[in-house]
Structure formats: structure tokens, C-alpha cells
N, C-alpha and C positions, 0 to 999 in steps of 0.2 A: 616510363611508357607514355607515349602521346597518342591521343585518340581524336578523330574527327568524325562527326556523324552528320550526314547530309540527308534531309528528308524532303519529299516532294508530295504535296497534297493531291495533285492530279494523277500522277503515276504512283501506284500504291506499292512502293518498295522503299527500302532504306539502304543507304550505303555507309559502310563502316570502314575506317582505315586505322590500322595499328602499326607501330614500329616497335619491334622487339628490342628490349633493353640489351646493352652490351654484355651484361652478365647472364642473359637468358640461357638456361640449360636446354638440351635437346628435349622437345616435347611434341607429342602428336598434335597436329593443328586443330583437330576437333576438340581436344581437351583444352588447348590454349584458348580457343574462342569461347568454349562453354564457361570458362572461368571469367570471361570479360563481358559477355552479352547476357544481361539480365532477362529472365523469363524466356530464354531460348534454349530448347532442349538439345542434347547432343545429337539426337536423331535428326532434328531439323537442320543442324549444321552439316551433318553427313550428307543429307539430301542435297543441300546447296552445293557441296563440294562435288558430288557425283554429277550434278548438272553443269559443272564448269563455272560456278558462280563465286568460287574462292580463288583469288590470285595471290601468289607470293612473288614479289619482284616482277610483276606483270605476266606471270605464267600460271595457268590453271593447275591446281594440285588436287590430289585425292585426300580423303580423310586421314590416311596414315602418314602423310608428309610430316617430317620432324622440323619444327621451327628452330631456326638458328639465330644467334645474336645479330641484330641489325636488319633482319628480314622485314620487308614492307608487306603487310598483309591487308588485302582489300576484300570486302565481302558485299555481295548484293543479296538481300533477303526480302521476300514478301513481307508486308507489314505484320507485326506481331499481334497476338490475341488482345482483345479489349474486353473490359468488364461490362458487356451488354448481353442480356439474355436474348437469344434469337428465337423467334417463333416461326416455324415453317407455315407458310400460307399457300393455298392452292390458287395462285394467280397465273392467268394465261401468259405465255411468253411467245413473242414473234421470233421463232427460231429460223435462222438463215442457213446454218450449217452445224452439224454435230458429228463427232466420232468418239472414239474411246478417250481422247485426251483433251479436246477443246470443244467449246460451244460458242457459236457466234450468234448474237441476237440483234434485232433492230429495236432499240428502246423507244417506247412511246414518250411524247412530251408529257411532263407532269409526274413521271415516276422518279422517285428518289432512288439512287443506286444502292446505298448502304445505310443501315440504321445509324442515327446520330440523335443528338438532343432535339426533341420535338418531332422526330420521325422514326419511331421504333417499329412500326408495322407498315405494310403496304409497299415495301421497298423491293428492288430487284433481288437483293440477298434473301429476303423472306421467301420470295418465289423460288429461288435456287435451292434453298434449304428443303423445300417441299419436293421439287422435281428430282433432286439428287440425294434424298434422305438415306439411300443405301450406300452412298459413296463415302469412304473414310474421310476425305478432305472436308466434307460438309458436316462432319460430326466431331470436329476438333475443338469447338468452342470459340473459334475465331469469329470476329464480327464482319470480316470481309473475305470469306473463303472464296478462293478462285479468282479474286479480282487483282488485276495488275494496272488497270487504268479506270477512269470513270468519266461520266458526263454529268453536267449540272442537271438539276431536276427538270428544268424547262427546255433543255437541249435534247433533241431527238437524235437517233441514229445508231450506227454500228458499234458494238462492243464485243470484245472477246473475253471469255472466261475459261480458266484452266479447270480441268476436272480431276486432276491428281497433283500430288506434290512435285513430281518431276516436271510436268508441264508448267506448273506455276513458277518454278525457279527459272526454267529456260525462257519463258515469256518475259519475266521480270528483267532478265539480263538483256533481252532485245530492246525493251523500252528504255532501259538505262543507257545502252549503247547507241540508241537512236537509229536502229536499223529497220524500224517499222516505217510504214508510209501512211500518214493520216491526212485525209482531205475533208474539208468542211465546206458547205455552202452557207452563205449568210446574206441577209438583206441589210444594207447599211444606209444611213442618211448621206445624201450627196454622192459625188463621183470622186473617189480618191485620185489624187494626182501624185506621181504618175499612175496610170491605170494598171501597171504591173510593177511590183516592187517588194521590198522587205521592210518589216517593222522590227526594230530592236529596242530594247529597253528593259532593264531588270524589273521583275514583278514581285511585289511583296504586299503584306497586309497594309491597308490604309491606316495612317496614324490617327485619322479622325473617326473612322468607322471600321472596326475590326471584322465586320461581316463582308466587306468588299476589299478589292485589291487596288493598288495604284502602281503607276510606273515610276521607278526611281532612276534618274539619270546618273546618280552617283553609284559607281560599281561596288561600293562597300555595302550597299543596302539591297535587299531583295535578291532574287536569283535570275540568272541569265535567261532571257526569253526571246525567241526568234520566230517570227511569223512571216511566211512568204504568201503573197496574195496576187490575184489578178482579177480585173473586172470582167465578168462574163456577159453582162447585159446592162446597158444604160437605160434606166427607167425614168429619166427626167430628174426628179428630185430625190430618188433613191437609186441604188444599184444592187444587182445580184453579183456576188463575188465568190471566188473559190479561195480557200486558205489552205496552205500546206504547213503543218506544224513541224518545226525542227525540235522544239522543246514542248513540254506539256505542263505548263504551270496552271494553277487554279485561275479560272476565268480569263485565260490568256488572250483569246481572240477578242473577247468583250472589252477588256481593259485596254488592249492595244489600239483598237479602233476608236474607242472613246478618247484615248490620248492624242490621236491625230485628228480629232474633231469630226469623226465619222462614226458615231456610236451605232450599234445595231438597232434596227427598227424595233420599236416597242420594248427596249431593254430598260426597265424602270430603275434598275440599280446603277446604271451608268449613263442615265440621261436621255436614252433613246425613246422614252415614252412621251416626249414633247414634240410639237410640230416645229422641226428645226429648219426645214427648207420649204420653199413654195410661196404661195400667195396668202393674202389676208382675206380673200373672198370667203364668205360663209359656206358656199357650196364646196369649196376645197377643204375647209376645216371639217365639214361633216364627212367628206370622203375619207379623210385620215381617221376620224373616229370610227367609221365603219370598218376600216382596215384593222384597226386596233382590236375591234370586237371580234373579228374573224380570227385574228392571230393574237391571243391574249398572253403573249410571252415574247422573249427575245427571239428574233428570227434566225435561228442557228440550228444546223443539222449536220451531224457527223456522217457525211455521205459515203466515204469509202475507207477501208482499212486493208493494208497488206502486211503480212508478217511471215516468217519461216515457221513451218510446222515444228513444234518442239521435239518431236520424235523422228519424223522422216526427213526433216530439213527442207522439204518442198516449199516453195514460195506460194502462199495462198493469198488471193485477192478477193475482196468482197465489196459490192457496191449496193446502194439502196436508192430507191426513188425518194424525191422530196415528199414530205408529209403533206396531207391535203390542205392544212391551213396555210402553209407557205405557197402552195400552188395557186390557191384561190386569190391570195393577195397579189401575187405576180400577175395573174390574169387581169385583175382589176386595174393594176397600174398600166398594163399594156393597152387596155381599152381607154384609160384616161389619157394616155399620151397620144393615141391615134385620134381621139376626139378633139384634143387640144390642137393637134397639127392640122386637122381638117377645117378648123375655124380660122387658120392663119391666111 
């Protein structure tokens, strides 16, 4: 038996691949997989199969499919339970859309998405545990119930959450198959050249600092990461850009733009909290410090998200306004540029 497990920290699912032995006897696939996946119940496997997330030789199968010798079995599962006690908290949510199967929220900057070391309370999941305390999915003991993707603590914007096991499996498969459409707005230092293009480069944990990521040009390290971008507005020494994610790696936009020497404005982990472009005049230096004070985080917002409804199949699209801190900084730069041009 050979096995390959692929995990992604930004998109909250796991991919498993098994090849049945030449001597494999006929066996129901739910039993076959429950014997091989630790801490994964047979019910959870059956739910995944019913959602079309279990493939044998590239074809979706039901839980009663009999595995044969040489079968290639692939599984996409939402992330498994973690040993963290979840505390439901009555935290307000900015709800954009909700029905029986999904919830779409506009996350505020500064909110952690799911509990982890150092952030056990005050997270989006703590809020979801309170709001959905009567739903079975939010009483399973999982630390990331309903989540199929996430945003960094200081990144604002649109997030979709599944409200039941079927929706969770269906949405996980869409993120895995890259059929969602995610667009971000960011402020970056300088003006990327060309002004519309694609950044590629495997992303993985930094060898020097495990808290951040780095781009590896060697394909044997990190995971494939692709970011499409275009400049929306030239603001002199910074620019407003739109990014379309083809993959969803941890810190992908932040590390990709740092890699091409255009880090996100005020991104302290990737060097954007320094004055990287402009003049040495004291007045300009103070202007930047004032902008950093207004926007005390990386200038990144998940502006829109499109996906197929997990039950109806209808394409849903959601858009959000830029948060106030980014709007204020953009306006300050517009005034700065117009004032600079008027003196020429």
C-alpha cells in the first residue's frame, strides 16, 4: 500500500491518495478507508463519498463501492478534529449572506479565524460556536467546524463557512479543484512591472523563521503557488492592486509580493513596515508614519468570493467594500500625489 497525504494550511482540507495492493480482496470503500485514516469515523467517510469527494480511478463513487486490486483511491476531507477545547462566545459577526447550508461573513481586521496556540478565544470559530450552537456540525469537537479556507488575523474580507457536513465536503472539493474565484485588494510598495501579470513560485515555511513563509524556486520544496495581479491605481510610491488567487497557500499574496520586491504596505512580517520608496524629507517620513498609524496592519482585503452553492449548484458571488483604514490611507495618498503635482 502506498499513501500520499497533501495538506494546505490556507485551504482547510486534506487530500489522501491510496493504491490498493495487488492482493486486495473486494471491500467496501468506507471500510477500506476507515482502516487507513486515523481518527476518521466511517460516517465522516460516507458523508465525503455522498458529496462526491471520494474518487476511484478518477470517478466519484458511493460508500458501497467495492475496492479492487490496483484501484487508485483519492479522498478530499475537511480537516480532522484537534485537541483544543472550544468556548462559544457571543461575538458579533458581519453577515453578508446566510441560508440553510452556508454563511458568508465579512471578517474584520484583527480577528483570528480559528483557535491556535496563543489565540484560544475571541476567534471567528468561537463566534460561530455561539451562533450555531444548535447545529450538529458545531458540536462535533472539531476546532475548525465549517471552515474550508481562512484569512490571516490582520487580513479583512469575505469568508464562506459551511453549516452542515454535506456543504463542508462540497465546498472543500471546490477549493481543492480551484473552481472558486477569490479576488483581493492590496496596497504594495512601488509599482509592479509589468502592471498586470502572474507571480509563480513555490511557497513553504521559511528555513530561518517558521512563523513566516518564503518562496522556493526549487520545485522540490514548498507547494505550487500562483497569484495573478493587476495594478488598479498608481499612487506614486505605492499602488493599489487586485490579486486573483489560483492557489491558496499560507501568506501567499504577502510572500509573493515581498519576493518581487513590492511588499504589502505596513506588512511587518515581510518588510513592508519600512519606508521603501519615496524621499528622505522629514515631511514625507512623517506622512508615512501617519499612514502606518491609520493602517496598523498589512494592507490586504479579501474583496470578493464566488463559488457554486453546495446544494443547488447555483453560482454565488459576493463583494465587499474596502475597510475604512485602507480607504483613509488611499485618500491620503491621492491628496499627497495631487499636492506634489501641483508644485511641479
